[in-house]
C-alpha positions in Angstrom: 1.9 12.3 0.4 3.1 13.2 -2.5 4.5 9.9 -4.7 8.4 9.6 -5.2 8.8 10.6 -9.3 10.4 7.4 -9.8 7.4 5.3 -8.9 5.7 6.3 -11.4 8.1 6.6 -14.3 8.5 3.6 -17.1 10.7 0.7 -16.1 11.2 0.9 -20.1 12.5 4.7 -19.7 15.4 3.3 -17.0 16.0 -0.1 -18.1 18.9 1.1 -21.1 20.5 2.4 -18.4 21.4 -0.5 -16.8 22.5 -2.3 -19.7 24.5 0.3 -20.2 26.3 0.6 -17.1 26.2 -3.0 -17.3 28.1 -3.4 -21.5 30.4 -0.5 -20.0 32.1 -2.9 -18.3 31.5 -5.6 -20.2 28.8 -7.2 -18.5 26.2 -8.4 -20.6 22.5 -7.7 -21.2 21.9 -11.0 -20.1 23.2 -10.9 -17.4 21.2 -7.9 -16.2 18.0 -9.4 -17.4 18.9 -12.4 -14.9 19.4 -10.1 -12.4 16.2 -8.9 -13.3 14.4 -12.1 -13.7 15.6 -14.0 -10.4 14.4 -10.6 -8.1 10.9 -10.2 -9.7 10.4 -13.4 -10.8 9.4 -12.2 -14.1 10.4 -14.3 -17.4 12.1 -13.1 -20.9 8.6 -12.9 -22.4 7.1 -10.8 -19.2 9.9 -8.7 -19.2 10.1 -7.4 -23.6 6.0 -7.0 -22.7 6.9 -4.4 -19.6 9.0 -3.3 -22.2 6.7 -2.6 -24.6 3.5 -1.4 -22.4 6.2 1.6 -21.2 5.2 -0.3 -17.3 6.1 1.8 -14.5 7.9 1.2 -11.9 5.2 0.9 -9.4 3.2 -1.5 -11.4 6.7 -3.7 -11.9 7.4 -4.3 -8.7 3.6 -4.0 -7.6 2.7 -7.1 -10.9 5.7 -9.3 -10.2 5.0 -13.1 -10.1 7.0 -13.2 -7.0 10.0 -11.0 -5.5 13.0 -13.1 -4.4 12.8 -15.1 -0.6 16.4 -14.1 0.2 16.4 -10.1 -1.0 16.8 -9.6 2.9 20.7 -10.7 1.8 21.3 -7.5 -0.3 22.4 -5.4 1.8 25.0 -2.1 1.8 24.7 1.5 0.6 23.5 3.1 -2.8 22.3 6.8 -3.7 23.7 7.2 0.6 20.7 5.6 1.7 21.5 1.9 3.3 19.1 -0.7 1.6 18.5 -3.2 4.0 16.6 0.6 5.7 15.0 1.8 3.5 11.5 2.3 5.5 9.6 2.4 1.6 9.0 -1.3 1.0 8.2 0.0 -2.9 11.6 2.2 -2.9 13.5 -0.5 -0.9 13.0 -3.2 -4.0 13.8 -0.4 -6.7 17.1 0.0 -4.4 17.7 -3.8 -4.2 17.5 -4.0 -8.2 19.7 -1.0 -8.1 21.8 -2.5 -6.1 22.0 -5.5 -7.5 23.2 -3.8 -10.9 26.0 -1.9 -9.1 27.5 -5.1 -7.9 27.4 -6.6 -11.6 28.9 -3.7 -13.3 31.7 -3.6 -10.8 32.8 -7.1 -11.3 31.4 -9.2 -8.7 30.3 -12.9 -10.2 26.5 -13.2 -10.5 26.5 -16.7 -8.4 27.5 -13.8 -5.3 25.5 -11.2 -7.2 22.1 -13.7 -7.3 22.9 -14.6 -3.4 23.2 -18.3 -4.1 
């Protein structure tokens, strides 16, 4: 089976879209980064290295220090799919991130986005 194109896409090429989506709605890059840190366990220095190296999504998630244990609390529809029902684990993680950025852009409070 052929890999989905997003798996080999560099995280750095999509990251500006996350920032842009948030900033258009009055949110900040720092909030986007906080979501990424929460979901993956990366820190600021590690994220910058990923961006500089143009790391692909597959590697980005495979090397994540710690996928947050509260991802099971992320539910809802993104791109026409219920995130909790996506069978491919890598695609599910990518859609989790999409969903969290979407919630940020829709004005949800960070406490709710981060499932605290």
